[in-house]
Each structure stands twice: as structure tokens, then as C-alpha cells.
C-alpha positions as CSV (number, residue, x, y, z in Angstrom):
1,P,-16.6,-15.4,-18.8
2,S,-16.9,-18.4,-17.1
3,S,-18.2,-17.0,-14.0
4,A,-21.4,-15.2,-12.9
5,L,-22.1,-12.1,-14.9
6,R,-22.5,-9.0,-12.3
7,S,-22.8,-5.9,-14.7
8,V,-22.6,-4.6,-18.1
9,K,-21.9,-0.9,-19.0
10,W,-22.0,0.2,-22.6
11,I,-18.8,1.8,-23.9
12,V,-20.5,2.2,-27.3
13,P,-24.1,1.4,-27.0
14,E,-25.0,-2.1,-28.6
15,K,-21.2,-2.6,-29.7
16,I,-18.6,-2.5,-27.0
17,A,-19.2,-3.0,-23.4
18,L,-17.3,-3.2,-20.0
19,V,-18.4,-6.4,-18.3
20,N,-17.9,-7.5,-14.7
21,A,-18.1,-11.1,-13.8
22,G,-17.0,-13.2,-10.7
23,Y,-17.9,-15.0,-7.5
24,D,-18.0,-14.0,-3.8
25,D,-14.3,-14.3,-3.8
26,G,-13.5,-11.8,-6.3
27,S,-14.5,-10.4,-9.9
28,F,-12.9,-9.7,-13.2
29,D,-13.6,-6.9,-16.0
30,Y,-13.6,-7.5,-19.5
31,V,-14.0,-5.3,-22.7
32,V,-16.3,-7.0,-25.0
33,N,-16.7,-6.0,-28.8
34,M,-20.1,-7.6,-29.7
35,E,-19.4,-6.9,-33.6
36,T,-15.7,-8.7,-33.9
37,K,-16.2,-10.8,-30.7
38,F,-12.9,-9.6,-29.3
39,V,-12.8,-9.8,-25.5
40,A,-9.9,-7.9,-23.8
41,D,-9.6,-9.5,-20.3
42,L,-8.6,-6.7,-18.1
43,G,-7.6,-9.0,-15.4
44,D,-4.8,-10.6,-17.6
45,T,-4.1,-7.8,-20.0
46,S,-3.5,-5.3,-17.1
47,G,-2.3,-7.8,-14.7
48,M,-4.6,-6.2,-12.1
49,F,-5.8,-8.0,-9.0
50,F,-7.1,-6.9,-5.7
51,M,-9.2,-4.2,-7.7
52,G,-9.7,-1.1,-5.9
53,G,-11.9,0.3,-8.4
54,V,-12.9,0.4,-12.1
55,E,-14.8,3.2,-13.6
56,L,-15.9,3.6,-17.4
57,D,-16.1,7.0,-18.6
58,E,-18.7,6.7,-21.2
59,E,-18.2,10.1,-22.8
60,L,-14.3,9.8,-23.2
61,R,-14.8,6.0,-23.8
62,L,-12.1,5.3,-21.3
63,I,-11.6,3.0,-18.3
64,G,-10.1,4.2,-15.1
65,M,-8.6,1.7,-12.7
66,V,-6.8,1.5,-9.3
67,G,-5.8,-1.3,-7.3
68,S,-2.6,-3.8,-7.3
69,E,-1.0,-5.6,-9.8
70,F,2.2,-8.1,-10.1
71,D,5.4,-6.3,-11.5
72,G,5.9,-9.0,-13.9
73,P,5.4,-12.7,-14.9
74,G,6.3,-15.0,-12.2
75,E,6.6,-12.1,-9.5
76,M,5.2,-12.6,-6.1
77,E,5.4,-8.8,-4.8
78,S,2.5,-6.5,-5.8
79,L,2.5,-3.0,-6.7
80,A,-0.2,-0.5,-6.1
81,V,-1.2,1.0,-9.5
82,A,-3.3,3.6,-11.2
83,K,-4.2,3.1,-14.9
84,I,-6.2,4.6,-17.7
85,V,-7.3,2.0,-20.2
86,D,-8.8,2.4,-23.6
87,Q,-12.1,0.6,-25.1
88,N,-9.8,-2.2,-26.5
89,G,-8.3,-3.1,-23.0
90,K,-4.9,-1.3,-24.1
91,T,-3.3,0.6,-21.2
92,L,-2.7,4.2,-22.2
93,E,-1.4,5.8,-18.8
94,R,-0.1,3.7,-15.8
95,R,1.6,4.7,-12.5
96,A,2.9,2.5,-9.9
97,F,3.4,3.4,-6.3
98,D,6.0,2.3,-3.7
99,D,3.5,2.1,-1.0
100,N,0.8,-0.3,0.2
101,L,-2.0,2.2,0.8
102,T,-5.5,1.3,-0.6
103,R,-6.7,3.3,-3.6
104,E,-10.4,3.2,-4.5
105,Y,-13.4,4.6,-6.3
106,V,-11.6,5.9,-9.1
107,Q,-13.2,8.5,-11.6
108,V,-11.7,9.5,-15.0
109,V,-11.1,13.2,-15.1
110,S,-9.5,13.3,-18.9
111,D,-7.5,11.1,-21.1
112,H,-4.6,11.8,-18.7
113,A,-5.9,12.2,-15.3
114,L,-7.9,10.4,-12.6
115,M,-9.2,11.0,-9.1
116,Y,-9.7,8.4,-6.4
117,L,-9.6,7.7,-2.8
118,R,-6.3,6.9,-1.0
119,K,-6.8,5.0,2.3
120,S,-4.6,4.0,5.4
121,S,-5.5,1.1,7.3
122,F,-9.0,0.2,8.3
123,E,-7.8,0.8,12.1
124,N,-6.5,4.4,11.1
125,K,-9.6,5.3,9.2
126,H,-8.0,8.2,7.2
127,T,-9.0,9.0,3.7
128,D,-7.3,11.4,1.0
129,V,-9.0,12.5,-2.2
130,I,-6.3,12.3,-4.7
131,Y,-6.0,14.0,-8.1
132,L,-3.2,12.0,-10.4
133,D,-2.1,13.7,-13.7
134,F,0.0,11.2,-15.5
135,K,1.8,14.0,-17.2
136,D,3.6,14.6,-13.8
137,G,2.8,11.3,-12.1
138,I,2.3,12.9,-8.8
139,E,-0.7,12.0,-6.4
140,K,-1.9,15.4,-5.4
141,V,-3.9,15.4,-2.1
142,I,-6.9,17.7,-2.7
143,Y,-8.8,16.7,0.3
144,S,-8.1,14.9,3.7
145,E,-10.1,13.8,6.5
146,D,-9.6,11.4,9.5
147,A,-12.6,9.1,8.6
148,W,-13.3,6.2,6.3
149,L,-15.0,7.8,3.4
150,N,-16.1,6.5,0.1
151,N,-18.4,6.8,-3.1
152,L,-16.0,9.5,-4.8
153,K,-18.0,10.9,-8.0
154,L,-17.4,13.6,-10.3
155,T,-20.2,15.9,-11.6
156,K,-21.0,15.4,-15.5
157,D,-19.2,18.5,-16.4
158,K,-16.2,17.2,-14.4
159,K,-15.7,20.5,-12.8
160,R,-16.8,19.3,-9.3
161,W,-16.1,16.0,-7.0
162,I,-18.5,14.7,-4.5
163,L,-17.7,12.4,-1.6
164,V,-20.1,10.5,0.4
165,G,-18.8,9.7,3.9
166,Q,-19.7,9.0,7.6
167,N,-22.6,11.4,8.2
168,S,-21.5,13.9,5.7
169,I,-21.6,14.8,1.9
170,I,-18.8,17.0,0.6
171,M,-18.8,18.8,-2.7
172,K,-15.8,20.8,-4.0
173,D,-14.3,22.2,-7.3
174,I,-11.6,20.3,-8.8
């Protein structure tokens, strides 16, 4: 990329990587195949901007994404979106929402499910832990708190989720 390299996470060691590059005003994610020199620009391919979160699941070799995107070429209105993308940058699952709530800290649960945080405005400071199964496309609130929480993670076995917030750490079963 033509910007500063920020991080590299291997999808397939020494072969396929998720690369983040950018400057202070934003960053972009790419999938790079080192053998074929193929680069999938997740910013262009997915249309995502104002990323709420990108997470690589190394075991499943899938990328979970939440953020906003334009609805089509030349469109000026953005949509809140959740996606699962494969190691070649191809969108496997996509769900757009008709609200402007912030979605952040995505975690891949399976090839058809994500978890992430949905937040209200910064002044409101309300956060929901969301489970989204693309099979039914419904955001299920599995935890809610009147606080600005962040750093959602899944345990390695994907049976529990952990949330770090203001003066608290929460762990619950999925």
C-alpha cells in the first residue's frame, strides 16, 4: 500500500496475510497472497469506510468486519454493515442495518456468525453486546449496560465472551 504499514496478521503463515496500513486520518485493510502477489483491497472490494472493527480469525481463516459502507457507486448515504470476508477478500456474508448506531470490536464466531459491540452516541454511553447469525440476519442483544464498554473478545474455544469496560471485566457463555 502507498501508506504507512501498521500491522500484519498471518492468515496462512508465510503465505496469506491481513495487512493494515494508513495514516492518522484513517487506515485500510488488505489481504495479501505472498506467492501469487494478489492483493485484495478490503476498502475498495467491500466498500467499507469508517471501520468499526476488523478481526481475523486465524483458525477459520475468515475476517469479520463491522462499520459503514456506501450503498453503491456514487452514493453519498452510508449504511451500517456487518460482514464476513474470506481469505481472498470475497464477501461471504453481509448484513446492512437501517440505523446509524456504531458497531465495533467484531469477533468471528463461525462462518455464519459474528459478535460485536453496538453503541449509542458518546453522550448516551450505552453499549450492547450483539450476536448476529447471518442465517436469520437478526441482531440479538445478549448483554446490555449503560456504560461505554470496549475490547470484546472470544475465548479460543468460542464458548465464552469477555468484555472489558469501565472498571469491570465481564465473562459470559455465548
